[in-house]
N, C-alpha and C positions, 0 to 999 in steps of 0.2 A: 017413833015420833020424830018430827023434824027438829024439835028443840033439843033432843038428846043426841048431839053430834059428838063424834070422837074428839077427845081433847088433843090439841097439838102439842106434842112433847118435843122440846128442843133442849140443848144444854142450858139455855137461859130460862126456859119455862118447863122445868121437869114435871112429868106427870106425877100427881100425888100417889104415893104408895099406899097400899092397904094397911090400915093400922092393925097391929097385932092385938089379940085379946089379952086382957090382963091375966087370964089364967095360963097363957102360953109361957112355958119356961124359957123360950128363946128371947123374950123381951128383957130378961135380966142380963143377957149376954150380947146386947147390941153394941155396935161400934161407939155409939154415943156414951154408953155407960163406962167404956174403957178409956176413951179419949174425948172428954167433953170440951176441952179447951183447944181443939185443933183449929188452926187458922183456916178460914174458908178459902176455897180456891178462887182465883180471879175470874172475872167475867170472860165468857167465851169470845166475845167480840173485841175485848181489850187486849188480846194476846199480841205481843209485839215481835214475834219471831217468824212472821209470815214471809217466806222468801228471802230471809236475811242471811247473808254470808257470815258464817260463824268461824270459818277457818279457811286459810288459803296458803298455797305454797309457791314461793317465787314472786318477785315483784315486777318482772319484765314480761309484758305480754307481746308475743310475736317478735322475738329478737331479730335484729338486722345485722348482717355480717358485712364488714368492710375491710379492705386491705390496701396496701400500697405496692405498686409494681407487680411483676409477675403476670403480665397480661397474657402471655403465651401459654401458661401452664393450664392443664386440664386435670381435674380430679379423676382418680381411678378407683374402682372398687377394690377393696382388700379382701381376698378370698375368692372362692368360686362364685359364679353368678347365681347358682341355685340357692346359695345361702344368704343372698343379699336381696333386699327389697328395692326395686327400681320404680315401682308404681304403687298406687293406692292398694291397700290390702284390708280385707274384712277379717278382723280378728274375732275370735270366739265364733267362727262361722264354719260349718261343715256342709259338704255336699252329700246328697243321698248316696251317690255311688261310692264315696270314700267311706261312709259308714258301713255300707254293704261289704266292701272289701275287708274292713276290719273284722266284721262279724264272721265272714267266711274263713278268714285266717284263724280266728279264734276257734271255730268249730274244728278245723283240721288239726290245730295244735292239741286241743283237748281230746280229739279222737285218737291221736297217736298215744297220748297218755293212757286212755282207756284200753287201747289195744295192748300196750306193754304191761299194764297192771293186771288185767284179767286174762292175758295170754290168748287173745282173740285172733281169729284168722282175718283175712282181708274183708272189708265191708262190701256189701252188695247194694244194688239199687233198691230203693224203697218203693218204686213205682212198678217194677216188673213183676208179673205173676210168679210165684214160687210155691211149689207143692211141698218142698222140703224146708225145714227151718233154715233161715238165713239171718245174718247179723247186719243191721243197718245203723247208720249214724245220722244224727240230726238234732234239732232242738224242738222242745215241746211248744205247741201253740194251741190256740183256742179257735174253734170254727165260728164263733159268734162274738158279739160284744159283751156278753154276760160273763159271769164268773166261771172259772174252770171247774168242770165236774166230770164224772166218769163217762158221760155220753158226748162231751164236746171236745175231747182231747184229740189233737191231730199232731202228726210228726212232720215237720218241715225238713226234708232231707238235705244233705250237704250238696254243694254245687257240683263237685267233681263227679259224683256217682249218680245222684238223683236229680241233678239240675235244679235244685231248690224246690222241687214239687212237694205238695202236701198230700198226706194220706191219713184217713181216720184210723184211730187205734181202738182195738177191742181189748180191754184190760180185765175181762171177766176171769181169765185163767190165773191171774196173779193173786197170791194170797194177801200181800200187802204192798203198798207203794205210796210214795209221797212225791208229787210233781208240782211244778209251778211254770207259768209261761216264760219262755226264754231259756229254760234249763236244757243243757246239752247232755244228751244221753246216747247210749248204744243199746239197741234192742235186738232180741232174738225172737223170731216168730215166723209165721207162715202167712203168705199173701196169695191165696189160691185164685182169687178172682181179679187181683190187681186193683181192687177198689177199697179194700180194708185189710189191715194187718192185725192178725190175732197174736198178741204178745204172750210169749211164754217165759221170757227172762228179761230182766231190766238191769243194765249195767250203768251205775252212776259214777260221776267223777269222784 
């Protein structure tokens, strides 16, 4: 019916809550029963801290420098130019290529740790067909936007040997495994067709 409109609930006009039954045990332990004399909060529109500066540091805004004499002197940078800022700089800002370089370096670093810890031979390419078992290095990825499951696991190979290419993984021969997207691992398996790697061993960091 048109007369039964939804009530407009705001901090000033709160929607009436459903009254509890007298038989309900929760009515005995309501906030009102414990603190009946609490001072009610101030009105929502009467708040006085909207956009108000509550703390500041320094009293001079935009200081101006002045001096006497020394017209011929020019300031010079102290230290190497690479370590000094001479133009505007975006702080807390990263480029995609810089992030990629850091990730690739991290894969190679952890790959060396895996090789030394498990006494592995040199890693092979994850994209080339291999009838015999080979050991490859890369990070775990997902082939979709959904959650990682046994059918959606892919390996993004390292840049040096696999050029960062992705290949689906068949984990049916593993007895147990625990993987997450972004995990850097070394795998041993066969890639007879060059399109899917059947994993026989998993080396974790």
